[in-house]
C-alpha positions as CSV (number, residue, x, y, z in Angstrom):
1,M,-18.5,-19.0,-29.3
2,N,-16.8,-18.5,-25.8
3,P,-17.6,-14.9,-24.9
4,S,-14.6,-14.3,-23.1
5,S,-12.6,-14.5,-26.3
6,L,-14.0,-10.9,-27.1
7,A,-11.9,-9.4,-24.5
8,L,-9.0,-7.4,-25.5
9,P,-5.3,-9.5,-26.0
10,H,-3.8,-8.2,-23.3
11,V,-6.6,-8.4,-21.1
12,A,-7.0,-12.3,-21.8
13,Q,-3.7,-12.8,-20.6
14,L,-4.0,-11.1,-17.5
15,H,-2.4,-12.2,-14.2
16,A,-5.3,-10.5,-11.3
17,Y,-4.1,-9.0,-7.9
18,T,-4.2,-11.8,-5.4
19,P,-5.1,-10.8,-1.9
20,G,-4.6,-12.3,1.3
21,L,-6.4,-15.0,2.6
22,Q,-10.0,-14.3,4.0
23,P,-11.2,-17.1,6.2
24,T,-14.9,-17.0,6.7
25,E,-14.9,-19.2,9.4
26,A,-14.1,-18.5,13.3
27,G,-11.1,-19.6,15.3
28,W,-7.9,-17.3,12.9
29,V,-5.5,-15.5,14.2
30,K,-5.5,-13.4,11.1
31,L,-1.7,-11.1,10.8
32,N,-1.9,-11.7,7.0
33,T,-3.6,-8.4,5.6
34,N,-2.2,-5.7,7.5
35,E,-6.0,-4.9,9.3
36,C,-6.4,-2.6,12.6
37,P,-6.2,-5.1,15.2
38,Y,-8.7,-2.5,17.1
39,P,-11.9,-1.0,16.0
40,P,-12.7,2.5,14.5
41,S,-13.4,5.3,16.7
42,P,-17.3,5.0,18.3
43,R,-18.1,7.7,16.0
44,V,-17.9,5.8,13.0
45,A,-20.7,4.1,14.3
46,E,-22.4,6.7,15.6
47,A,-21.9,8.8,12.2
48,L,-23.0,5.5,10.3
49,R,-26.4,5.3,12.2
50,R,-26.9,9.2,11.5
51,E,-26.4,8.5,7.8
52,I,-29.0,5.3,7.2
53,G,-31.8,7.0,9.7
54,E,-34.6,5.3,10.9
55,D,-35.4,4.7,7.7
56,G,-32.8,4.5,5.3
57,A,-34.4,7.2,2.9
58,S,-31.1,8.8,2.5
59,L,-29.3,5.6,0.5
60,R,-31.9,6.4,-2.4
61,L,-29.9,9.5,-3.1
62,Y,-26.4,9.8,-4.8
63,P,-23.2,10.4,-2.1
64,N,-21.7,13.7,-2.4
65,P,-20.0,13.7,-5.9
66,K,-16.7,15.5,-5.4
67,S,-16.4,14.2,-1.2
68,G,-16.6,17.9,-0.7
69,P,-16.4,17.9,3.1
70,L,-14.3,15.2,3.3
71,R,-11.9,17.1,1.0
72,A,-12.3,19.6,3.3
73,A,-11.3,17.9,6.3
74,V,-8.4,15.9,4.9
75,A,-6.8,19.4,4.0
76,K,-7.4,21.0,6.9
77,L,-5.7,17.4,8.5
78,H,-2.4,18.5,6.4
79,G,-2.5,21.7,6.4
80,L,-3.9,22.2,3.0
81,R,-6.0,23.5,0.5
82,E,-9.7,21.2,-0.8
83,E,-8.0,21.9,-4.4
84,N,-4.8,19.9,-2.8
85,V,-6.8,16.3,-2.2
86,V,-9.3,13.6,-4.4
87,I,-10.6,11.1,-2.7
88,G,-10.9,7.6,-3.2
89,N,-12.9,4.1,-3.1
90,G,-9.5,2.8,-1.4
91,S,-6.3,4.1,-2.1
92,D,-6.3,1.2,-4.8
93,D,-8.7,3.4,-6.8
94,I,-6.7,6.3,-6.4
95,L,-3.7,4.5,-7.8
96,N,-5.5,3.4,-10.8
97,L,-6.7,6.8,-11.5
98,L,-3.0,7.7,-11.5
99,V,-1.8,4.7,-13.8
100,R,-4.8,5.5,-15.7
101,A,-4.5,9.6,-16.2
102,F,-0.3,9.4,-16.6
103,V,0.5,5.9,-18.0
104,G,0.3,5.1,-21.9
105,C,-0.7,1.8,-23.3
106,R,1.5,0.2,-26.0
107,A,-0.5,0.5,-28.6
108,G,-0.9,4.2,-28.2
109,S,0.9,7.1,-30.2
110,P,4.3,8.2,-28.5
111,D,4.0,11.6,-26.3
112,P,5.8,13.9,-29.0
113,A,7.5,15.4,-26.1
114,A,8.7,12.5,-24.8
115,S,9.8,11.7,-28.6
116,S,12.2,14.7,-28.8
117,D,13.9,13.6,-25.2
118,A,14.4,9.7,-25.5
119,T,17.4,11.0,-28.4
120,T,19.0,12.3,-25.2
121,A,17.9,9.7,-22.9
122,G,19.1,7.2,-24.9
123,S,16.4,4.9,-24.6
124,G,15.5,4.8,-28.3
125,D,12.4,4.1,-26.8
126,P,9.8,7.1,-26.9
127,A,7.2,4.5,-25.6
128,L,9.3,3.9,-22.5
129,H,8.3,7.6,-21.5
130,Q,4.9,6.5,-21.0
131,A,6.1,4.1,-18.6
132,A,5.2,3.5,-15.0
133,G,8.0,3.1,-12.6
134,F,8.3,0.7,-9.8
135,T,11.0,-0.8,-7.0
136,L,10.8,-4.3,-6.7
137,P,9.7,-5.5,-4.1
138,S,7.0,-3.0,-3.9
139,Y,3.0,-3.1,-3.6
140,S,2.2,-6.1,-6.1
141,L,-1.0,-4.1,-7.5
142,Y,1.3,-1.7,-9.6
143,P,2.5,-4.3,-12.4
144,V,-1.4,-4.9,-12.5
145,L,-3.0,-2.0,-13.1
146,V,0.0,-1.1,-15.7
147,A,-1.0,-4.2,-17.3
148,I,-5.0,-3.3,-17.2
149,Q,-3.6,-0.3,-19.0
150,D,-1.3,-2.5,-21.2
151,G,1.4,-0.2,-20.1
152,R,5.0,-0.4,-19.7
153,T,7.2,-0.7,-16.5
154,D,10.7,0.3,-15.6
155,V,11.4,-1.5,-12.5
156,I,14.0,-1.0,-9.7
157,E,15.5,-3.8,-7.6
158,F,16.2,-3.2,-4.5
159,D,18.9,-4.9,-2.8
160,R,18.4,-6.7,1.0
161,A,20.2,-3.4,2.1
162,M,16.8,-1.9,1.6
163,R,18.7,1.4,0.6
164,L,16.4,3.9,-2.0
165,P,18.3,3.3,-5.4
166,L,17.8,7.2,-5.6
167,E,20.6,7.5,-8.6
168,K,18.4,4.7,-10.8
169,I,15.0,7.0,-9.9
170,A,16.7,9.7,-11.2
171,G,17.8,8.0,-14.3
172,S,14.3,5.9,-15.0
173,E,12.3,7.6,-18.1
174,A,8.9,6.7,-16.8
175,R,5.9,9.2,-17.0
176,A,5.5,8.2,-13.2
177,F,7.0,6.4,-10.8
178,F,5.2,4.8,-8.3
179,L,7.3,4.4,-4.5
180,T,5.8,2.8,-1.0
181,S,6.9,4.5,2.0
182,P,7.1,2.8,3.8
183,N,8.0,0.4,2.0
184,A,5.6,-2.5,1.8
185,P,6.5,-5.8,2.4
186,T,10.0,-5.0,4.3
187,G,8.1,-1.8,6.4
188,V,11.6,-0.3,5.9
189,G,10.6,3.6,5.9
190,F,12.6,6.3,3.6
191,A,14.2,9.4,5.0
192,N,12.4,12.8,3.9
193,A,15.9,13.8,2.7
194,D,16.1,10.9,0.8
195,L,12.7,11.4,-0.6
196,E,13.0,15.1,-1.5
197,R,16.4,14.3,-3.8
198,A,14.2,11.8,-5.5
199,A,11.4,14.2,-6.0
200,A,14.0,17.0,-7.1
201,S,15.8,14.5,-9.3
202,F,13.0,12.6,-11.0
203,R,11.7,13.9,-14.5
204,G,8.0,12.3,-14.0
205,L,5.1,12.4,-11.0
206,L,6.5,10.6,-8.4
207,V,4.1,9.1,-6.4
208,V,5.0,8.0,-2.8
209,D,2.3,5.6,-1.5
210,E,2.4,6.3,2.6
211,A,-0.5,3.6,3.3
212,Y,1.3,3.1,6.7
213,A,2.9,6.4,7.1
214,P,0.7,6.6,10.4
215,F,3.1,4.3,12.0
216,A,6.0,5.7,10.5
217,R,8.6,8.8,11.9
218,E,8.3,10.9,8.7
219,N,6.2,11.3,6.0
220,A,6.7,13.3,2.6
221,V,3.6,15.8,2.5
222,P,5.6,18.9,4.5
223,L,7.8,18.1,0.8
224,L,4.4,19.0,-1.9
225,A,5.0,22.8,-1.0
226,R,8.3,22.5,-2.9
227,F,7.8,19.7,-5.5
228,P,4.6,20.0,-8.1
229,N,5.4,16.7,-9.6
230,L,5.1,14.8,-6.2
231,V,1.9,12.9,-5.5
232,V,1.3,11.8,-1.9
233,V,-1.4,8.8,-1.6
234,R,-2.8,7.4,1.7
235,T,-5.7,5.2,3.0
236,L,-7.8,5.4,6.0
237,S,-7.5,1.5,5.7
238,K,-4.6,1.1,7.9
239,A,-4.2,3.1,11.0
240,Y,-7.8,4.6,11.0
241,A,-9.2,1.0,11.0
242,L,-11.6,1.7,8.2
243,A,-11.0,-0.7,5.6
244,G,-14.3,-2.6,4.9
245,I,-14.9,1.1,4.2
246,R,-13.0,1.8,1.4
247,V,-11.6,5.5,1.8
248,G,-8.6,6.8,0.4
249,Y,-6.9,9.6,-1.0
250,A,-4.1,11.7,-2.7
251,L,-2.7,15.0,-2.0
252,A,-1.0,16.8,-4.9
253,H,-0.5,20.3,-6.7
254,P,-4.2,21.6,-8.3
255,G,-3.4,20.2,-12.0
256,I,-2.5,17.2,-10.8
257,I,-6.0,16.9,-9.1
258,D,-7.7,18.4,-11.6
259,V,-6.3,15.6,-14.0
260,L,-7.7,12.6,-11.5
261,D,-11.6,14.2,-11.2
262,R,-11.7,13.9,-14.9
263,V,-11.0,10.3,-15.1
264,R,-12.7,8.7,-11.8
265,D,-16.1,8.0,-11.6
266,S,-18.5,10.5,-10.5
267,Y,-19.7,9.0,-7.5
268,N,-17.1,7.2,-6.3
269,V,-17.3,7.0,-2.4
270,S,-20.5,6.4,-1.4
271,R,-22.8,7.7,1.1
272,L,-21.7,5.8,4.6
273,S,-17.8,6.1,3.5
274,Q,-18.2,9.5,3.4
275,A,-19.8,9.7,6.6
276,A,-17.2,7.2,8.1
277,A,-14.3,8.9,6.9
278,L,-15.4,12.2,8.3
279,A,-16.1,10.4,12.0
280,A,-12.8,9.3,12.2
281,L,-10.5,11.9,10.6
282,G,-12.8,14.3,13.4
283,D,-11.6,11.5,16.4
284,Q,-7.3,12.3,16.0
285,P,-6.6,11.4,19.8
286,Y,-8.5,7.8,19.5
287,Y,-6.3,7.1,16.8
288,D,-3.2,8.5,18.5
289,G,-3.6,5.8,20.9
290,V,-4.3,3.3,18.8
291,I,-1.1,4.4,16.5
292,A,0.6,4.0,19.4
293,K,-0.3,0.4,20.8
294,V,-0.1,-1.4,17.2
295,C,3.4,0.4,17.1
296,A,4.7,-0.6,20.6
297,T,3.3,-4.1,19.9
298,R,5.7,-3.7,16.8
299,D,8.5,-2.8,18.4
300,R,8.7,-5.6,21.0
301,C,7.8,-8.2,18.0
302,V,10.5,-6.9,16.6
303,R,12.9,-7.6,19.5
304,D,12.1,-10.9,20.4
305,L,12.8,-12.3,16.6
306,L,15.7,-10.4,16.4
307,D,17.0,-11.0,20.2
308,R,15.3,-14.1,21.5
309,R,15.1,-16.0,17.9
310,G,18.3,-14.3,16.4
311,W,16.1,-13.8,12.8
312,R,17.0,-11.1,10.5
313,T,14.3,-8.7,10.9
314,Y,13.6,-5.2,9.2
315,D,13.5,-2.2,11.4
316,S,9.4,-1.8,10.5
317,Q,7.7,1.6,10.4
318,A,4.6,0.1,9.2
319,N,1.9,-2.1,11.1
320,F,3.7,-5.4,10.0
321,I,6.9,-7.1,10.6
322,F,9.3,-8.5,7.9
323,T,11.4,-11.7,9.1
324,E,13.8,-14.3,7.8
325,P,13.0,-17.5,9.8
326,K,15.3,-20.1,11.2
327,D,14.6,-23.6,11.5
328,A,15.8,-25.7,14.4
329,R,19.4,-26.0,12.9
330,G,19.9,-22.3,11.8
331,A,18.4,-22.9,8.0
332,T,16.9,-20.4,6.7
333,G,15.4,-19.5,2.5
334,L,12.6,-20.7,0.7
335,D,11.5,-23.7,1.8
336,V,12.2,-22.6,5.4
337,A,9.8,-20.0,4.9
338,K,7.3,-22.5,3.5
339,A,7.8,-24.8,6.3
340,A,7.1,-21.8,8.5
341,Y,4.3,-20.6,6.7
342,S,2.4,-24.1,6.3
343,F,2.8,-24.9,10.1
344,L,1.3,-21.6,11.3
345,Y,-1.9,-22.2,8.4
346,S,-1.9,-25.7,10.5
347,R,-2.5,-24.0,13.6
348,K,-4.8,-21.5,12.4
349,V,-2.2,-18.6,12.4
350,L,-2.1,-16.2,8.7
351,V,0.6,-14.8,7.8
352,R,1.5,-13.5,4.3
353,H,5.0,-15.1,2.0
354,F,5.9,-13.9,-1.3
355,P,7.6,-16.8,-2.8
356,S,7.9,-15.3,-6.7
357,H,10.9,-13.2,-5.9
358,A,14.4,-13.7,-4.4
359,L,14.3,-10.7,-2.1
360,T,11.0,-11.8,-0.3
361,A,10.9,-15.9,-0.6
362,P,13.3,-16.2,2.3
363,F,10.8,-14.4,4.4
364,L,7.3,-13.3,6.4
365,R,5.5,-10.7,6.5
366,I,3.6,-10.6,9.6
367,S,0.7,-7.9,10.3
368,V,0.5,-6.3,13.9
369,G,-2.6,-8.2,15.5
370,T,-3.3,-7.4,19.2
371,D,-1.1,-8.0,22.1
372,A,-2.9,-12.0,22.5
373,E,-3.0,-12.5,18.9
374,M,0.8,-11.7,18.8
375,A,1.6,-14.5,21.6
376,A,-0.5,-16.8,19.7
377,L,1.9,-16.3,17.0
378,S,5.1,-16.6,19.4
379,D,3.8,-19.7,20.7
380,S,3.1,-21.0,17.2
381,L,6.6,-20.0,16.0
382,D,8.5,-21.6,18.9
383,A,6.4,-25.0,18.2
384,W,7.4,-25.0,14.9
385,Q,11.1,-24.6,16.0
386,K,10.6,-27.6,18.2
387,A,8.9,-29.7,16.1
388,P,10.4,-33.5,15.0
389,V,10.2,-32.4,11.1
390,Q,12.9,-29.5,11.9
391,N,15.3,-31.5,13.3
392,A,15.5,-34.2,10.9
């Protein structure tokens, strides 16, 4: 017998999340996973050394089970109370907890309240009320997490204008709706006025995934006081340069935080991760400088792509850029994007291509690197546009 045949049927059919390539050898210009191009605050390394100590004896002890001091620091940062905060092993852990707690599985019995509402909603399918909703394109982990739960999805498609589909979100019968703002992979940010309308009109839990909010013009945190159905999810992987440490958090009504605490692992964030995150949050001036540098580089690159190359490029409020390459003949499309990606790869420049959706297929997503890395990217794009194969 093949032991894997014992897996639950829906797990056996599962397609796992595909992360960006992580090369192990040196020499790559890595602009494919939206990591911070600059190191974390020097206080982080100091805090890690203190936590480990001379003999590492502290590592034999479990971490603070609720990440209590870190919750307090996050609450202070956002002007909230500790009961409004839960800490996760990266924001992906938080998203997983939200799906686990609020999204039903297909085999589960329908929620009685949802069943009574089904006829008025006109869906005829009470199980839809236990679904997870999200826009497309957005973070490709969402459908994976729902599939692990054997749940249902309610997908709302963007068009190329990338305007928030407020009426469709309001009409969604999902239990929880996940919305990336700024959007991934386009980098488009959504105004608080629109997020407020979404929170007011949607009947379920509205999860605003703000992984890239430090680079944006607005964020949804001020809306929490008025909308108990709103959850804001953040990560320290991007602006705080701690992708390797894995710390994220959610901000929400205390009742929602209590639910997430019931389903999370008792020791879900390590001692070293808590120490590093505390040190990072304690050096906000350092990170203000990092964010300013990233945004300045981003904006220069966007202007170059728009003005010099004439490529359609979304107005990014994140630490990445979504652009539609044109070859030497002015052509665009899936094959052109593939050609540009492959040429960059051949020169050891990594970007990201999402070919499986019509909106994203003609585009490349480019993480903002250092000025030197972006110059290497620009030189490689110049070479691609001049390559003989492009003029055939």
